[in-house]
N, C-alpha and C positions, 0 to 999 in steps of 0.2 A: 400548664405550660407557662413559662415565664413571660410576664408582660413588660416588666421594667423594674427600675430601682428608684426608690424614694431618695432624692439627692439633697433636699433642703426644705425648710419651711418657707412659705410664701405669705408675707404679711403677718399680722399679729393674731388672727382669729383661727389659726390651726390648719389653714389650707396647706397642702403639700405639693411639691413639685416632683412629678414622676418622669424619669428619663425613659422614654419608650424604647423597648427592644422589639419594635415592630416597624412597619413601613412608615408610620407617622403617628403623631398624637391624635390626629383626627380619626384614624383607623380604630384606635382604642376607645373612642367615645361610644361605640356600640356595646361595650362590655357592661353587663348588668351588675356585676360585683367582682371585686378582686378578692384574693385570698392570701393569707400569710403563710400558707403551706401548699406544696404541690398537689397534695391529695384533695384539696378543696374542702377540708373539714374546719378550717378557721377563717370564716368570712371577715373581710376587712370592714364591712359595713359602708359601702360606697353610697354617699348621699348625693354627690354632684361631681361633674367633671367638665373641664373646658380646656381647649388648646391654648397655649400661650408660649410664643417664641420657640416653637419646635418641641415643646414639652407638654405634658398634660398636668394641669392643676386639678387636684382631687381634694374633696372634703370627705372625711371618714367619720362615722358615728363615734362619738365620745372624744374626738380630737378637736378641741375648741380653743386651744391656747397655743402660742408659739412654743412653749415648753413641752407640751404633749407632742407637738409635731416634731420638734427636734429629737425627741426620744425615739422616733421611728426612722430617723435618717440612716441610710445605708441598707434598709430592709428591702428585700426583693418581694414584689407582688406577683401573684400568679393569676391566671384566668382559666375559665372553663371553656374549652374549645367549642362547646355547644352554643355559647353566647355569640360566637363569631360567624358572620356570613361572608364567605369568600366568593368573589365573582368567578365565573368560569375561566379556567386557565391560570388561576392563582392558587397558591399552596403555601403551607408552612415550611420554612427552611428545615426545621427539624425532621420533616418527613422525607427529606432527601438523604439523610444519613443512612448508610448501609446499601444504597443503590449502586449498581454497577455504572461505571463511566465508560462510554464507548464512542468511537469515531462515527459521526453521522454520515460520512461518505463511504468509509471502508468496512465499518462494523468491527474494527479492531477494538478489543477490550483493553482499557488502560489501568483498570483497578477498581477499587471500591471507595466511594466518597465517605470519609471518616469524620470530617468536621467542616463547618462553614465558618470562616474567619471574617469578621466584620472589619473593614478598613475604610478610611475616609473616602477613597475614590470609588470603591465597589467591593462587593463581597468576593472572597477568594475560597475556592473549594480545595481542601486538602484530600488528595486522592492517593491511596496506598495500594501498592501491588508487591506482595512479598516484603522484601526489606527496602524497597524503593518508595520514595515519597515525592509527589508532584504537587505544585501549587498552580491552580488553574484560575484565571480571572473570570468571575461569573458575570460577564457582560452579555447583553442580549444577542449581539451579532455572533457570539461564539457558542451559544447554546441553541441547538437546532430544536430540541423538544425534550420534554420530560414524560416518560412513559411509566406511570405508576402501576399499570396492570402487569407489565413485565419487569418492573424494577430496574429500569435503565434510563440514565440521562444521556441523551445523544448530543455529543459535543462537536464543534467545528474548530479544532485547535489550529493555531498558526504554527509554522515550523519551529522546532526547538523546545517546545513546552514539554513534550513527552520523550525527548531523546537527550542524550548527553554526549557531547563530542561526536555527533553524527551517528551514534549507535542507537538502535531501536530499543525501546523500553520493554 
């Protein structure tokens, strides 16, 4: 799974700045190694990592100059899910894709979550039902629960999100 993108060199000794695609840079510190491919067959050779201004600074085997670091700019790094320990009640956003979205009060099904969009304020769920598409703000007080066993995200929507001009979706 994607961990983040290498955005620039940091310093002159080959350290790289990784933009985390996770809760935080601190969260990614538990990763034992990153990979240059999603299959995990090309290890990046992680030597060390440390959080810095919301990003993760990483040192990789064989990258010891600013020129070598610059050559990796823009590369996406991947992680092995087995390296990650999640606290109870926490989950990977990609695990939500394909789950049904339903009303936590009425049980009404709104569609299937097809994408999680990352925005500055909060994540947004793109929910699709037939030819209709809805954008749902993924904020704590509007998500009742996530039921992985039954594949349902129970939502607490405010009026207007799943209707248009007063019509039911």
